[in-house]
C-alpha positions as CSV (number, residue, x, y, z in Angstrom):
1,M,162.3,42.0,120.1
2,P,163.7,44.8,117.9
3,I,164.8,47.9,119.7
4,R,163.0,51.1,118.4
5,R,165.0,54.2,118.1
6,C,163.6,57.4,119.6
7,P,162.4,59.9,116.9
8,R,164.4,63.0,116.4
9,L,163.1,66.3,117.4
10,L,160.9,67.9,114.8
11,C,162.6,71.3,115.2
12,S,166.3,71.5,114.7
13,R,168.4,74.6,114.8
14,A,168.1,75.1,111.1
15,S,164.3,74.8,111.1
16,L,163.7,76.7,114.5
17,P,162.0,79.8,112.9
18,A,159.6,77.6,111.0
19,C,158.6,75.8,114.2
20,V,158.2,78.9,116.3
21,A,156.1,80.8,113.7
22,P,152.8,78.8,114.5
23,I,153.2,79.5,118.2
24,F,153.6,83.3,117.6
25,N,150.6,83.2,115.3
26,F,148.5,81.5,118.0
27,L,149.6,84.0,120.6
28,F,148.8,86.9,118.2
29,L,145.2,85.6,117.7
30,V,144.7,85.2,121.5
31,G,146.0,88.8,122.0
32,I,143.5,90.1,119.4
33,L,140.6,88.3,121.1
34,L,141.6,89.7,124.5
35,S,142.0,93.2,123.1
36,I,138.4,93.4,121.8
37,P,136.6,96.0,123.9
38,H,133.7,95.0,126.0
39,P,131.1,97.0,124.1
40,T,131.9,94.9,121.0
41,L,131.1,91.8,123.0
42,L,127.9,93.4,124.1
43,R,126.9,93.9,120.5
44,A,126.9,90.1,120.0
45,E,124.1,90.0,122.5
46,V,122.1,93.1,121.6
47,Q,121.3,92.9,117.9
48,K,119.4,96.1,117.3
49,F,117.6,99.1,118.8
50,V,114.1,100.0,117.5
51,F,111.3,102.4,118.3
52,V,108.4,100.4,119.7
53,S,106.0,103.3,120.2
54,P,103.8,104.2,117.2
55,P,104.4,107.3,115.1
56,Q,102.5,110.4,116.4
57,T,100.8,113.5,115.1
58,V,100.9,116.5,117.6
59,P,100.1,120.2,117.3
60,P,102.9,122.7,116.9
61,G,104.6,123.5,120.3
62,A,102.8,120.7,122.1
63,V,104.6,117.9,123.9
64,S,104.3,114.4,122.3
65,E,103.2,111.3,124.0
66,K,105.9,108.9,125.3
67,I,108.4,107.7,122.7
68,T,110.1,104.4,123.6
69,L,113.4,103.1,122.3
70,Q,114.0,99.4,122.9
71,S,117.0,97.0,122.7
72,Q,116.2,93.7,121.1
73,D,117.9,90.4,120.1
74,G,118.0,89.0,116.6
75,A,114.5,87.5,116.9
76,G,113.0,90.9,117.8
77,N,112.5,90.1,121.5
78,E,113.2,92.6,124.2
79,F,116.8,92.2,125.4
80,K,118.4,94.0,128.4
81,V,121.7,95.7,127.9
82,S,124.7,94.4,129.9
83,G,126.2,97.8,130.5
84,T,125.6,101.5,130.5
85,T,124.3,102.6,127.1
86,C,124.4,106.2,125.6
87,V,121.7,107.4,123.3
88,A,122.1,110.6,121.2
89,L,118.9,112.2,119.8
90,S,118.4,114.4,116.8
91,S,115.6,115.3,114.4
92,T,115.6,116.0,110.6
93,P,115.0,118.7,109.7
94,S,116.6,120.2,112.8
95,G,114.8,122.4,115.3
96,G,112.9,120.0,117.6
97,E,113.5,119.6,121.4
98,F,113.8,116.5,123.5
99,S,113.1,115.9,127.2
100,S,113.0,112.9,129.4
101,S,110.0,114.3,131.2
102,D,106.8,115.9,129.9
103,A,105.8,117.4,133.3
104,N,109.2,119.1,134.0
105,W,110.5,120.0,130.6
106,S,114.3,120.0,130.4
107,L,116.2,120.1,127.1
108,V,118.5,117.0,126.5
109,S,120.4,115.7,123.5
110,V,122.0,112.6,125.1
111,L,120.2,110.1,127.3
112,T,121.5,107.3,129.4
113,M,120.1,103.7,129.3
114,A,121.0,102.1,132.6
115,K,122.5,98.6,132.9
116,N,120.1,95.7,132.8
117,S,117.4,97.8,131.2
118,A,115.8,97.4,127.8
119,N,113.7,100.6,127.3
120,R,114.3,104.3,127.3
121,N,111.5,106.9,127.1
122,F,111.6,110.5,126.1
123,H,109.3,113.2,124.7
124,Y,109.5,115.6,121.7
125,K,108.1,119.0,120.7
126,N,108.5,121.3,117.8
127,P,106.8,124.7,117.2
128,A,107.1,124.4,113.4
129,A,104.6,122.3,111.4
130,G,105.9,119.5,109.2
131,T,107.0,115.9,109.2
132,Y,110.2,115.2,111.0
133,T,112.4,112.1,111.5
134,I,113.7,111.4,114.9
135,K,117.0,109.6,114.9
136,A,118.6,107.8,117.8
137,T,122.3,106.9,117.7
138,V,123.3,104.3,120.3
139,A,126.7,103.4,121.7
140,L,127.6,101.0,124.5
141,R,130.0,102.8,126.9
142,P,133.2,100.9,127.6
143,E,133.7,99.6,131.1
144,G,136.8,101.8,131.7
145,E,135.0,105.0,130.6
146,E,134.3,107.1,133.7
147,R,132.6,110.0,132.0
148,S,128.8,110.1,131.9
149,C,127.0,109.9,128.6
150,P,126.3,113.7,128.3
151,S,130.0,114.3,129.1
152,W,131.3,111.7,126.7
153,P,132.0,113.4,123.4
154,L,130.1,112.0,120.4
155,A,133.4,112.0,118.4
156,E,134.7,109.3,120.7
157,W,131.7,107.0,120.3
158,S,132.4,103.9,118.4
159,S,130.1,102.9,115.5
160,G,127.0,101.6,117.2
161,F,123.3,101.3,116.4
162,E,120.8,103.7,114.8
163,A,117.0,103.8,114.9
164,T,114.6,106.3,113.2
165,Q,110.9,107.1,113.5
166,S,108.8,109.9,111.9
167,I,106.6,112.3,113.8
168,T,104.1,114.8,112.3
169,I,103.8,118.3,113.7
170,G,100.5,119.9,112.8
171,G,99.1,119.7,109.2
172,T,100.3,120.7,105.8
173,V,99.0,123.2,103.2
174,E,99.2,120.7,100.4
175,N,95.9,119.5,98.6
176,A,94.8,115.9,98.1
177,S,96.9,115.5,94.9
178,S,100.1,116.5,96.7
179,T,102.7,113.8,97.4
180,P,104.1,113.2,100.9
181,P,107.2,115.1,101.8
182,S,110.5,113.4,101.2
183,G,113.0,112.4,103.9
184,N,110.7,110.1,105.8
185,A,111.9,107.2,107.9
186,A,111.3,104.5,105.3
187,E,113.8,106.1,102.9
188,E,116.4,106.2,105.6
189,G,116.2,102.6,106.5
190,G,114.0,103.0,109.6
191,S,110.5,102.1,110.3
192,E,107.7,102.9,107.9
193,A,106.6,106.6,108.1
194,A,103.1,107.5,109.1
195,P,101.1,109.3,106.4
196,P,100.8,113.1,107.1
197,S,97.6,114.2,108.7
198,P,95.0,115.5,106.1
199,P,94.4,119.2,106.2
200,A,91.4,120.4,108.1
201,T,88.8,121.9,105.7
202,Q,86.0,124.3,106.3
203,G,83.8,124.5,103.1
204,S,86.1,124.9,100.1
205,N,89.0,126.6,102.1
206,T,92.0,124.7,103.4
207,V,93.0,125.6,107.0
208,S,96.6,124.9,108.1
209,Y,98.4,125.4,111.4
210,K,100.2,128.8,111.7
211,P,103.9,128.7,112.4
212,Q,104.8,129.8,116.0
213,I,107.7,131.2,117.8
214,S,108.8,129.7,121.2
215,V,110.0,131.1,124.5
216,S,111.8,129.4,127.3
217,A,111.8,130.8,130.9
218,L,115.0,130.4,132.9
219,V,113.7,130.3,136.4
220,P,115.6,128.9,139.4
221,S,113.9,126.1,141.2
222,R,114.3,127.6,144.7
223,G,114.6,131.0,146.3
224,I,114.7,132.7,149.7
225,V,112.2,135.1,151.3
226,G,113.5,138.6,151.1
227,A,116.3,137.8,148.7
228,P,116.1,139.0,145.0
229,V,115.7,136.2,142.4
230,L,116.9,136.7,138.8
231,F,114.7,135.6,136.0
232,D,115.7,135.3,132.4
233,A,114.0,134.2,129.1
234,T,114.9,133.4,125.5
235,A,112.6,133.6,122.5
236,I,113.3,131.5,119.4
237,G,112.0,132.6,115.9
238,L,110.5,130.7,113.0
239,K,113.9,129.8,111.7
240,K,115.2,128.7,115.1
241,E,117.2,131.9,115.6
242,P,117.1,134.0,118.8
243,L,114.8,136.9,118.6
244,M,116.8,139.9,119.7
245,S,113.9,142.4,119.6
246,A,111.3,140.3,121.4
247,R,109.3,141.9,124.2
248,Y,109.0,139.9,127.4
249,T,106.4,140.4,130.1
250,W,106.5,138.5,133.4
251,S,103.9,137.5,136.1
252,F,105.6,136.2,139.3
253,G,102.6,134.5,140.9
254,D,102.4,136.8,143.9
255,G,100.7,139.7,142.2
256,G,104.0,141.2,141.0
257,F,104.7,141.7,137.3
258,G,107.5,143.2,135.2
259,E,108.9,143.6,131.7
260,G,112.3,142.7,130.3
261,K,114.4,139.8,129.2
262,K,116.2,139.7,132.5
263,I,114.4,140.9,135.6
264,V,114.8,140.7,139.4
265,H,111.9,140.0,141.7
266,T,111.8,139.6,145.5
267,Y,109.3,137.4,147.4
268,H,108.1,138.2,150.9
269,Y,106.4,135.0,152.0
270,P,107.3,131.3,151.6
271,A,105.2,129.4,149.1
272,V,105.3,127.7,145.7
273,Y,104.7,130.3,143.0
274,V,103.9,129.8,139.3
275,V,105.9,132.2,137.1
276,M,104.6,133.1,133.6
277,V,106.5,134.8,130.8
278,D,105.0,136.0,127.5
279,A,107.2,136.8,124.5
280,S,106.0,138.7,121.4
281,S,107.7,139.8,118.2
282,G,105.4,141.5,115.6
283,E,102.4,139.3,115.0
284,W,104.0,136.3,116.7
285,S,103.8,135.4,120.4
286,A,104.5,132.5,122.8
287,S,104.4,131.8,126.5
288,D,106.1,129.6,129.1
289,R,105.5,128.8,132.7
290,K,107.7,127.5,135.5
291,E,107.4,126.9,139.3
292,I,109.7,128.3,142.0
293,V,109.8,127.3,145.7
294,I,110.4,130.2,148.1
295,A,111.6,129.1,151.5
296,Q,112.1,131.0,154.8
297,P,115.8,131.4,155.5
298,E,117.0,129.8,158.7
299,L,120.1,132.0,159.1
300,R,121.5,133.4,162.4
301,I,124.6,135.1,163.6
302,S,125.9,132.3,165.8
303,T,129.2,133.8,167.1
304,V,130.7,137.3,167.3
305,K,134.3,137.8,168.4
306,E,135.2,141.4,169.0
307,G,138.5,143.0,168.1
308,G,140.7,143.4,165.1
309,D,141.4,139.6,165.0
310,G,137.7,138.8,165.5
311,F,135.0,137.5,163.1
312,I,131.3,137.3,162.5
313,E,130.0,133.7,162.1
314,L,126.8,133.0,160.1
315,R,125.1,129.6,160.5
316,N,122.5,128.1,158.1
317,G,120.1,125.9,160.0
318,G,118.0,125.1,157.0
319,A,117.9,122.2,154.5
320,D,118.8,124.3,151.5
321,E,121.9,126.2,150.4
322,V,121.6,130.0,150.6
323,D,123.1,132.4,148.1
324,L,124.5,135.4,150.1
325,S,125.4,137.5,147.1
326,N,125.1,141.2,147.9
327,W,123.8,140.6,151.4
328,Q,125.2,142.9,154.1
329,L,126.9,142.5,157.4
330,R,126.6,145.6,159.7
331,S,128.2,146.3,163.1
332,G,128.2,149.7,164.5
333,T,128.8,152.2,161.7
334,R,130.5,149.9,159.4
335,T,128.9,147.8,156.6
336,F,130.3,144.9,154.5
337,S,128.6,143.8,151.3
338,I,129.1,140.1,150.7
339,P,130.5,139.5,147.2
340,E,128.7,137.9,144.4
341,G,128.7,134.1,144.4
342,T,129.1,133.6,148.1
343,R,127.1,130.7,149.3
344,I,126.5,128.9,152.6
345,G,125.6,125.3,152.6
346,A,122.8,123.6,154.5
347,Q,123.6,123.0,158.2
348,K,126.9,124.8,157.7
349,A,128.6,127.8,159.4
350,V,130.9,130.4,157.7
351,P,133.0,132.9,159.6
352,F,133.7,136.3,158.1
353,P,137.0,137.6,159.6
354,A,137.6,141.2,160.4
355,L,140.8,141.1,158.4
356,I,138.6,140.9,155.3
357,T,135.4,142.8,156.3
358,N,137.3,145.6,158.1
359,I,134.6,145.4,160.7
360,S,135.5,145.4,164.4
361,A,132.5,143.4,165.5
362,D,130.3,144.7,168.3
363,S,128.1,142.0,169.9
364,R,125.5,144.6,170.7
365,S,124.9,145.9,167.1
366,T,125.9,143.1,164.7
367,T,123.2,142.5,162.1
368,L,122.7,140.6,158.8
369,L,120.7,142.5,156.1
370,Y,119.1,141.6,152.8
371,P,120.4,143.3,149.7
372,N,117.5,145.8,149.9
373,G,118.6,146.7,153.5
374,D,115.9,144.8,155.4
375,T,117.0,143.0,158.5
376,V,117.4,139.3,158.3
377,T,118.7,138.5,161.8
378,K,120.5,140.3,164.7
379,Y,123.0,138.8,167.0
380,E,121.7,138.0,170.5
381,E,124.0,136.8,173.2
382,R,122.7,133.7,174.9
383,P,122.5,134.0,178.7
384,A,125.0,132.0,180.6
385,A,123.6,128.9,182.3
386,P,123.5,129.0,186.2
387,P,126.4,127.1,187.8
388,P,125.4,123.7,189.1
389,A,124.9,123.3,192.9
390,P,127.7,121.6,194.8
391,V,127.3,117.9,194.9
392,K,128.1,117.6,198.6
393,K,125.5,120.1,199.7
394,A,122.9,118.5,197.5
395,E,123.6,115.1,199.0
396,E,123.4,116.5,202.6
397,Q,120.1,118.2,201.8
398,A,118.7,115.0,200.3
399,T,119.9,113.0,203.4
400,Q,118.2,115.5,205.8
401,T,115.0,115.5,203.8
402,G,114.9,111.6,203.8
403,A,115.5,111.4,207.5
404,A,112.7,113.9,208.2
405,K,110.3,112.0,206.0
406,K,111.1,108.7,207.8
407,E,110.5,110.3,211.2
408,T,107.1,111.6,210.1
409,L,106.1,108.2,208.7
410,R,107.1,106.5,211.9
411,K,105.0,108.8,214.0
412,E,102.0,108.3,211.8
413,T,102.1,104.5,211.6
414,I,103.2,103.5,215.2
415,P,100.4,104.2,217.8
416,P,101.5,105.5,221.2
417,S,102.1,103.0,224.0
418,P,99.2,102.6,226.5
419,P,99.9,104.3,229.9
420,V,101.0,102.0,232.7
421,P,98.5,102.1,235.6
422,P,99.8,102.9,239.2
423,A,100.7,100.0,241.4
424,D,97.7,100.4,243.8
425,E,95.2,100.4,240.9
426,D,96.5,97.2,239.3
427,A,94.1,94.8,241.0
428,R,91.1,97.0,240.4
429,S,91.9,97.5,236.7
430,L,92.3,93.8,235.9
431,P,89.3,91.8,234.6
432,P,87.8,89.2,237.0
433,E,89.4,86.3,235.2
434,L,92.8,87.8,235.7
435,S,92.4,88.9,239.3
436,P,94.6,87.2,241.9
437,T,91.5,85.6,243.5
438,A,90.2,84.2,240.3
439,S,93.3,82.6,239.0
440,S,96.4,81.1,240.2
441,T,98.6,83.3,238.1
442,P,100.6,85.7,240.2
443,L,100.0,89.4,239.7
444,S,103.6,89.9,238.5
445,Q,103.0,87.4,235.7
446,V,99.9,89.3,234.6
447,R,101.9,92.5,234.5
448,E,104.5,90.8,232.4
449,L,101.9,89.6,229.9
450,I,100.4,93.1,229.6
451,G,103.8,94.5,229.2
452,A,104.6,92.0,226.4
453,A,101.4,92.9,224.6
454,G,102.3,96.6,224.8
455,A,105.7,95.9,223.5
456,S,104.3,93.9,220.6
457,Q,102.2,96.9,219.7
458,T,105.4,99.0,219.5
459,V,107.2,96.4,217.5
460,G,104.5,96.3,214.8
461,A,102.0,93.9,213.3
462,M,104.6,91.7,211.7
463,P,104.7,89.0,214.4
464,W,100.9,88.8,214.4
465,L,100.8,88.4,210.7
466,L,103.4,85.6,210.9
467,A,101.3,83.8,213.5
468,L,98.1,84.2,211.5
469,G,99.9,82.8,208.4
470,L,101.1,79.8,210.4
471,F,97.6,79.2,211.8
472,L,96.1,79.3,208.4
473,A,98.7,76.9,207.0
474,V,98.0,74.3,209.8
475,S,94.2,74.6,209.3
476,I,94.4,74.1,205.6
477,G,96.7,71.1,206.0
478,G,94.3,69.5,208.5
479,Y,91.4,70.1,206.2
480,I,93.2,68.5,203.3
481,M,94.0,65.4,205.5
482,M,90.3,65.1,206.5
483,L,89.3,65.0,202.8
484,R,91.6,62.2,201.9
485,P,89.6,58.9,201.3
486,K,89.9,56.2,203.9
487,K,92.1,53.2,203.0
488,E,90.1,50.1,202.2
489,E,90.9,46.9,204.1
490,S,92.4,44.0,202.3
491,A,90.7,40.6,202.1
492,A,93.2,39.1,204.6
493,E,92.4,41.8,207.2
494,K,88.7,41.2,206.8
495,L,89.1,37.4,207.3
496,Q,91.2,38.1,210.4
497,K,88.4,40.3,211.9
498,E,85.7,37.7,211.1
499,A,87.7,34.9,212.7
500,A,88.2,36.9,215.8
501,E,84.5,37.1,216.3
502,F,84.1,33.4,216.7
503,E,85.3,31.4,219.6
504,I,86.6,27.8,219.3
505,E,85.5,25.5,222.1
């Protein structure tokens, strides 16, 4: 059998670079695949984002119906995103407003689509009539990105998806021969635009919606009874510019009213109030409304330490944070105005040291005041609790009381012993059957029996009860034995009895 020689190595020293190059190429490709960010992999799953709600026509300044953006696969089926997705909203021409809620309007420009969801809803309004194109730019947030969608700059968003849809605000002044306005969604690669609403006619005259200005009331969501609340408003003109000369009138819901762009109002009772603001500029006007919850403050002065190194401690027992700006601490003849921006959290306590307030606190006159000087609360010293009674004396008293109760109970339950008759009257007091002549029992034994009966009465009814129980047990046992059926005789026994009756001669 011929001997085969081992093949030489394919790579020699001279051809080593040519042999190593394919390995490096393979590792390079693997590195590229591993370096692809996760959102790119998600794009292989989600193929597109589209608006699934129909185009709408709404009056100027009115809130639209729900607008829904949906993620889909290549076949147009709803497909859930595998990670947090950011949606930037815009309208062309500009000027519209977006909000995720129609009941509680809050301006937004970036929305967040949560992981494992496929739909995101929002609403739109615009005070100017016309046909607008709503555009949604979608980016899948990387796994390592810790910032939220509104905090993540749009400049850092990778190229993602886009979806468009048209919306018509009011009507137009054009006649029937006019052509639809340009810039609709079909020209920009989105869904087909809805035709503009025909103008309303009255006889031969054409009626169109009048452009409007808008106003937004800046009202805090919560306030405190007795504390001033700051209200602000902003009016926007026809060209979306702030109206510097607009006139603002306020209605605060409790009968109070005022005028001005920024105004302060104080509520005196807890309730939920509706705040209205009207803005006017020339022939244009607009209004807005917001709600504010006024709560009763649960503040008290919990601790007062007198002296130059002392302090005044305030405690908030309520469920809401309280703004103490411009409130006052007063003790004696000195007053300290709490600086702007000072807040005390819910269920928290804050000490105000004398080194800062320059108040040497007096526990008899320390008071917290509202900014208008009304009293919020006054420090009241809590009475010291009485010292507890010594344990030893309490135990002795309890022991004596228990002994007295036992003695009283014994006297009530144990009848007195019968009196012992004199010796000369023994025979006459005995019944005939126990007299010495009627029985052979000696008189001394009868006396012993009577004495035993009296002793049993002093002992109690327990022996009698035991005897009665034993008697009942024996009686029941005997009765059960009587009820048992008699044992039948066997055949052998019967034959023996019959044989005994006959005599054999």
